[in-house]
C-alpha positions as CSV (number, residue, x, y, z in Angstrom):
1,X,-24.0,-9.3,54.5
2,X,-20.5,-10.6,55.0
3,X,-19.9,-14.1,56.2
4,X,-16.8,-15.7,57.8
5,X,-16.3,-18.9,59.8
6,X,-14.1,-19.9,62.7
7,X,-13.1,-23.6,62.5
8,X,-10.7,-25.9,64.2
9,X,-10.3,-29.2,66.0
10,X,-12.0,-29.9,69.3
11,X,-10.7,-28.0,72.3
12,X,-8.8,-25.4,70.3
13,X,-10.8,-22.4,71.5
14,X,-13.2,-21.9,68.6
15,X,-16.1,-20.7,70.8
16,X,-14.0,-18.3,72.9
17,X,-12.6,-16.8,69.7
18,X,-16.0,-16.6,68.1
19,X,-17.3,-14.7,71.1
20,X,-14.4,-12.3,71.0
21,X,-14.9,-11.6,67.2
22,X,-18.7,-11.1,67.7
23,X,-18.0,-8.7,70.6
24,X,-15.5,-6.7,68.6
25,X,-17.8,-6.4,65.5
26,X,-20.7,-5.4,67.7
27,X,-18.6,-2.7,69.4
28,X,-18.0,-1.3,66.0
29,X,-21.7,-0.8,65.6
30,X,-22.4,-3.7,63.2
31,X,-25.5,-5.9,63.3
32,X,-24.2,-9.4,63.8
33,X,-25.7,-12.8,63.5
34,X,-24.0,-16.1,64.4
35,X,-24.4,-19.8,63.5
36,X,-23.1,-22.6,65.6
37,X,-22.5,-26.0,64.0
38,X,-22.3,-29.2,66.1
39,X,-21.9,-32.9,65.2
40,X,-24.2,-33.7,68.2
41,X,-27.9,-33.0,68.7
42,X,-28.5,-29.5,69.9
43,X,-31.5,-29.2,72.3
44,X,-32.6,-25.6,72.9
45,X,-35.4,-26.6,75.2
46,X,-35.4,-28.1,78.7
47,X,-37.2,-31.4,79.2
48,X,-40.9,-31.1,80.2
49,X,-41.3,-27.4,79.1
50,X,-44.3,-26.7,77.0
51,X,-42.4,-26.2,73.8
52,X,-40.4,-29.4,74.5
53,X,-43.7,-31.2,74.7
54,X,-44.7,-29.7,71.4
55,X,-41.7,-31.2,69.7
56,X,-42.1,-34.5,71.4
57,X,-45.7,-34.6,70.1
58,X,-44.3,-34.4,66.6
59,X,-44.1,-30.8,65.6
60,X,-41.3,-30.4,63.0
61,X,-40.8,-26.7,63.9
62,X,-41.4,-25.2,67.3
63,X,-41.3,-21.4,67.8
64,X,-41.0,-20.0,71.3
65,X,-41.9,-16.3,71.7
66,X,-41.4,-14.4,74.9
67,X,-38.8,-11.8,75.8
68,X,-36.8,-13.5,73.1
69,X,-37.7,-15.8,70.1
70,X,-36.3,-19.1,69.3
71,X,-36.8,-21.6,66.5
72,X,-36.3,-25.3,67.1
73,X,-36.4,-27.4,63.9
74,X,-36.2,-31.1,63.8
75,X,-34.6,-31.1,60.3
76,X,-30.9,-30.2,59.8
77,X,-30.9,-27.4,57.2
78,X,-28.1,-26.7,54.7
79,X,-25.9,-23.8,55.6
80,X,-26.7,-21.8,52.5
81,X,-30.4,-22.3,53.3
82,X,-29.9,-20.9,56.8
83,X,-27.9,-17.9,55.4
84,X,-30.7,-17.1,53.0
85,X,-33.3,-17.2,55.7
86,X,-31.3,-14.8,57.8
87,X,-31.9,-12.2,55.1
88,X,-35.6,-12.4,56.0
89,X,-35.0,-11.7,59.7
90,X,-33.0,-8.5,59.6
91,X,-30.4,-6.6,57.7
92,X,-27.3,-8.3,59.2
93,X,-23.9,-6.8,58.4
94,X,-22.0,-9.9,59.4
95,X,-22.7,-13.6,60.0
96,X,-20.0,-15.3,62.1
97,X,-20.1,-19.1,61.8
98,X,-18.5,-21.5,64.3
99,X,-17.8,-24.7,62.6
100,X,-18.9,-25.9,59.1
101,X,-15.3,-26.5,58.2
102,X,-16.2,-28.2,54.9
103,X,-18.0,-25.2,53.5
104,X,-16.5,-22.6,51.1
105,X,-16.6,-19.4,53.2
106,X,-13.6,-17.4,54.4
107,X,-12.1,-19.3,57.4
108,X,-10.2,-18.3,60.5
109,X,-8.6,-21.5,61.8
110,X,-7.6,-22.4,65.3
111,X,-5.6,-25.5,64.4
112,X,-3.3,-26.0,61.5
113,X,-4.7,-29.4,60.4
114,X,-7.9,-27.8,59.1
115,X,-6.1,-25.4,56.7
116,X,-7.5,-25.3,53.2
117,X,-7.8,-22.9,50.3
118,X,-10.5,-20.9,52.1
119,X,-8.3,-20.1,55.1
120,X,-7.6,-16.4,55.5
121,X,-5.9,-16.5,58.9
122,X,-4.6,-18.9,61.5
123,X,-4.6,-17.8,65.2
124,X,-4.0,-19.2,68.7
125,X,-7.3,-18.4,70.3
126,X,-5.8,-18.9,73.8
127,X,-3.1,-16.2,73.5
128,X,-4.7,-13.7,71.1
129,X,-4.9,-10.2,72.7
130,X,-7.3,-7.3,72.1
131,X,-5.1,-5.9,69.3
132,X,-5.1,-9.4,67.6
133,X,-8.9,-9.6,67.8
134,X,-9.2,-6.1,66.4
135,X,-6.9,-7.1,63.5
136,X,-9.0,-10.2,62.9
137,X,-12.1,-8.1,62.8
138,X,-10.4,-5.8,60.2
139,X,-9.6,-8.9,58.1
140,X,-13.2,-10.1,58.3
141,X,-14.4,-6.7,57.2
142,X,-12.0,-6.9,54.2
143,X,-12.3,-10.5,53.2
144,X,-15.8,-11.5,54.3
145,X,-18.5,-11.9,51.6
146,X,-22.1,-12.8,51.0
147,X,-23.6,-16.2,49.9
148,X,-21.3,-17.5,47.1
149,X,-24.1,-17.8,44.5
150,X,-25.2,-14.2,45.0
151,X,-21.8,-12.7,44.0
152,X,-21.5,-11.0,40.6
153,X,-18.8,-8.7,39.4
154,X,-19.1,-8.5,35.6
155,X,-17.5,-5.1,35.5
156,X,-14.4,-6.6,36.9
157,X,-14.3,-9.5,34.5
158,X,-15.8,-12.1,36.8
159,X,-19.2,-13.8,36.6
160,X,-18.5,-17.0,38.7
161,X,-19.3,-16.9,42.4
162,X,-16.5,-19.2,43.4
163,X,-13.9,-17.2,41.4
164,X,-15.1,-14.0,42.8
165,X,-15.0,-15.3,46.4
166,X,-11.4,-16.5,45.8
167,X,-10.4,-13.0,44.6
168,X,-12.0,-11.5,47.7
169,X,-10.3,-14.0,50.1
170,X,-6.9,-13.2,48.5
171,X,-7.4,-9.5,48.8
172,X,-7.5,-8.9,45.0
173,X,-11.2,-7.8,44.9
174,X,-13.3,-5.8,47.4
175,X,-17.0,-6.4,48.0
176,X,-17.4,-2.7,47.0
177,X,-16.3,-3.8,43.4
178,X,-19.2,-6.2,43.1
179,X,-22.5,-5.6,41.3
180,X,-25.1,-4.2,43.7
181,X,-27.8,-6.9,43.8
182,X,-31.3,-5.7,44.9
183,X,-33.0,-9.1,45.1
184,X,-32.4,-12.6,46.4
185,X,-34.1,-15.7,45.2
186,X,-34.5,-19.2,46.6
187,X,-36.2,-22.0,44.6
188,X,-37.0,-25.2,46.4
189,X,-34.6,-24.3,49.2
190,X,-31.7,-23.6,46.7
191,X,-30.3,-20.1,46.5
192,X,-30.4,-18.9,42.9
193,X,-27.8,-16.3,41.8
194,X,-29.2,-13.2,40.2
195,X,-27.0,-10.8,38.3
196,X,-27.5,-7.0,38.4
197,X,-29.9,-6.9,35.5
198,X,-32.2,-9.8,36.6
199,X,-32.1,-8.5,40.2
200,X,-33.1,-5.0,39.1
201,X,-35.7,-6.4,36.7
202,X,-37.4,-8.4,39.5
203,X,-37.3,-5.5,41.9
204,X,-38.8,-3.0,39.5
205,X,-41.5,-5.5,38.3
206,X,-42.6,-6.5,41.8
207,X,-42.6,-2.9,43.0
208,X,-44.6,-1.9,40.0
209,X,-47.3,-4.5,40.9
210,X,-47.3,-3.6,44.6
211,X,-47.7,0.1,43.7
212,X,-51.2,-0.8,42.4
213,X,-52.3,-2.1,45.8
214,X,-54.0,-0.2,48.6
215,X,-51.2,-0.5,51.0
216,X,-52.7,1.9,53.5
217,X,-55.3,-0.8,54.2
218,X,-52.5,-2.9,55.6
219,X,-50.8,-0.2,57.6
220,X,-47.9,0.0,55.1
221,X,-46.9,3.7,54.8
222,X,-43.7,3.1,52.6
223,X,-42.4,0.2,50.6
224,X,-39.3,-1.0,52.3
225,X,-38.3,-4.7,52.4
226,X,-40.5,-7.0,50.3
227,X,-40.8,-10.7,51.1
228,X,-42.6,-12.9,48.6
229,X,-43.3,-16.7,48.8
230,X,-44.8,-18.5,45.8
231,X,-45.7,-22.1,46.4
232,X,-45.8,-23.7,42.9
233,X,-47.5,-27.0,42.8
234,X,-48.1,-27.0,39.1
235,X,-45.9,-28.8,36.6
236,X,-42.9,-26.6,35.9
237,X,-42.7,-25.2,32.3
238,X,-39.4,-24.6,30.6
239,X,-38.8,-21.1,29.3
240,X,-39.8,-20.7,25.7
241,X,-38.1,-18.5,23.1
242,X,-40.5,-15.9,21.6
243,X,-40.0,-13.1,19.1
244,X,-40.1,-9.8,21.0
245,X,-39.8,-6.2,19.9
246,X,-39.9,-3.0,22.0
247,X,-40.5,0.6,20.8
248,X,-39.8,3.5,23.1
249,X,-41.3,6.8,21.9
250,X,-41.9,5.2,18.4
251,X,-38.1,4.2,18.2
252,X,-37.0,0.6,18.2
253,X,-35.0,-0.4,21.3
254,X,-32.2,-2.9,20.9
255,X,-32.3,-5.7,23.5
256,X,-30.0,-8.7,23.5
257,X,-31.2,-12.3,23.4
258,X,-30.9,-12.8,27.1
259,X,-33.0,-9.7,27.9
260,X,-35.5,-10.5,25.1
261,X,-36.1,-14.0,26.6
262,X,-36.7,-12.6,30.1
263,X,-39.0,-9.8,28.8
264,X,-41.1,-12.0,26.4
265,X,-41.6,-14.8,29.0
266,X,-42.6,-12.2,31.6
267,X,-45.1,-10.6,29.3
268,X,-46.5,-14.0,28.2
269,X,-46.9,-15.1,31.8
270,X,-48.6,-11.9,32.9
271,X,-51.1,-12.0,30.0
272,X,-51.8,-15.7,30.6
273,X,-52.5,-14.9,34.3
274,X,-55.4,-12.6,33.3
275,X,-56.8,-15.4,31.0
276,X,-57.6,-13.3,28.0
277,X,-58.1,-16.3,25.7
278,X,-56.8,-19.8,25.1
279,X,-53.6,-20.4,23.1
280,X,-52.3,-16.8,22.9
281,X,-49.9,-16.6,20.0
282,X,-49.3,-12.9,19.8
283,X,-49.4,-10.0,22.2
284,X,-49.4,-6.3,21.6
285,X,-49.3,-3.7,24.4
286,X,-49.1,0.0,24.0
287,X,-48.9,2.5,26.9
288,X,-49.1,6.1,25.9
289,X,-49.4,9.5,27.5
290,X,-46.8,8.8,30.2
291,X,-45.8,12.0,31.9
292,X,-42.6,12.3,33.9
293,X,-42.8,8.7,35.0
294,X,-46.4,9.2,36.1
295,X,-48.9,6.7,34.8
296,X,-52.0,8.2,36.3
297,X,-53.3,9.6,33.0
298,X,-51.7,7.1,30.7
299,X,-53.7,5.0,28.3
300,X,-53.3,1.3,27.4
301,X,-54.1,-0.8,24.4
302,X,-53.9,-4.6,24.8
303,X,-54.4,-7.1,22.0
304,X,-54.0,-10.8,22.0
305,X,-54.1,-12.7,18.7
306,X,-54.9,-9.4,17.1
307,X,-58.1,-9.1,19.2
308,X,-58.8,-6.1,21.4
309,X,-58.8,-7.1,25.1
310,X,-60.8,-5.0,27.5
311,X,-59.5,-5.0,31.1
312,X,-60.8,-3.2,34.2
313,X,-59.1,-0.3,35.8
314,X,-57.4,-2.4,38.4
315,X,-55.9,-4.9,35.9
316,X,-54.9,-2.2,33.5
317,X,-53.1,-0.4,36.4
318,X,-51.1,-3.6,37.2
319,X,-50.2,-4.1,33.5
320,X,-49.1,-0.4,33.1
321,X,-47.1,-0.3,36.3
322,X,-45.5,-3.7,35.6
323,X,-44.5,-2.9,32.0
324,X,-43.2,0.5,33.0
325,X,-41.2,-1.0,35.8
326,X,-39.8,-3.7,33.5
327,X,-38.7,-1.1,30.8
328,X,-37.3,1.2,33.5
329,X,-35.0,-1.7,34.6
330,X,-33.4,-1.4,31.1
331,X,-32.1,2.1,32.1
332,X,-33.4,4.0,29.1
333,X,-31.5,7.2,28.5
334,X,-34.5,9.4,27.5
335,X,-37.7,10.2,29.2
336,X,-40.3,7.5,28.4
337,X,-43.6,8.9,27.0
338,X,-44.8,5.8,25.1
339,X,-44.1,2.1,25.2
340,X,-45.0,-0.5,22.6
341,X,-44.2,-4.2,23.0
342,X,-45.0,-7.1,20.6
343,X,-44.5,-10.7,21.6
344,X,-44.9,-13.5,19.0
345,X,-44.6,-17.2,19.3
């Protein structure tokens, strides 16, 4: 998803330019979303309509569904929150924003007095012709980028979203040079950046768990886009550092401290969720007889605090699929036939 905004002072043709840009990108076959910012209250409902009455009665969010669908929220949401939610609705290629001049996205300005470091072009929206709009769309294709905190480009020497965005705006870096991120995360309405490893790790783990479910019962023929919401009302626990070792096919696998922490905390959380026993200090998991990535005939041994743990077929399936998915995210060079993991406090 590439984002760009059109900003300027009042009566400088922002809306007319926004419409022209949306039209040009749509003509090119792109899936486009738009966001309009206003300093005034925006009412999407006419007075005395049913949905208007819902809002007047106190509903904080009113959804109208008919030939089209609209959402009318009482709360003003942060731009990054809105951009994140757009990812749930559809696979948008571009989001064109009208307004939000104080935000840090590539800007096309319609008046010189709003120029800042995020400006990529200044245009006269009243005199711009079709060729000019086409060139503007070319520029948005080249300099637009996704939500700042989701940008990673470690292979290019950058790991800071703001620095990466600046390089893209200045034409020194292309979005094609960025790490391909599979997953997006929001915690308490704040977008959390995920680098390629963590993104892939989450994707593989979640898919591993979902593969154990009877998706046919829910009319799911193929796993496409996954959306997951976890309301967490419990007291948040800080990540703990555990000793963790991994053997693949009886050979020790080197993992750095960052990966070790993710792996050990994930294993500990998974085992705690099946409530094997109180105060688990050590975990041993062995999965054997893996055949060409197939776990159907594989066997599992699970021990906590050196005690054998018996789990039913469903739970063992989840553990095997999840562990295999986690290890697969580490991009092991050889075929995996056996996995052993030890986690110690």
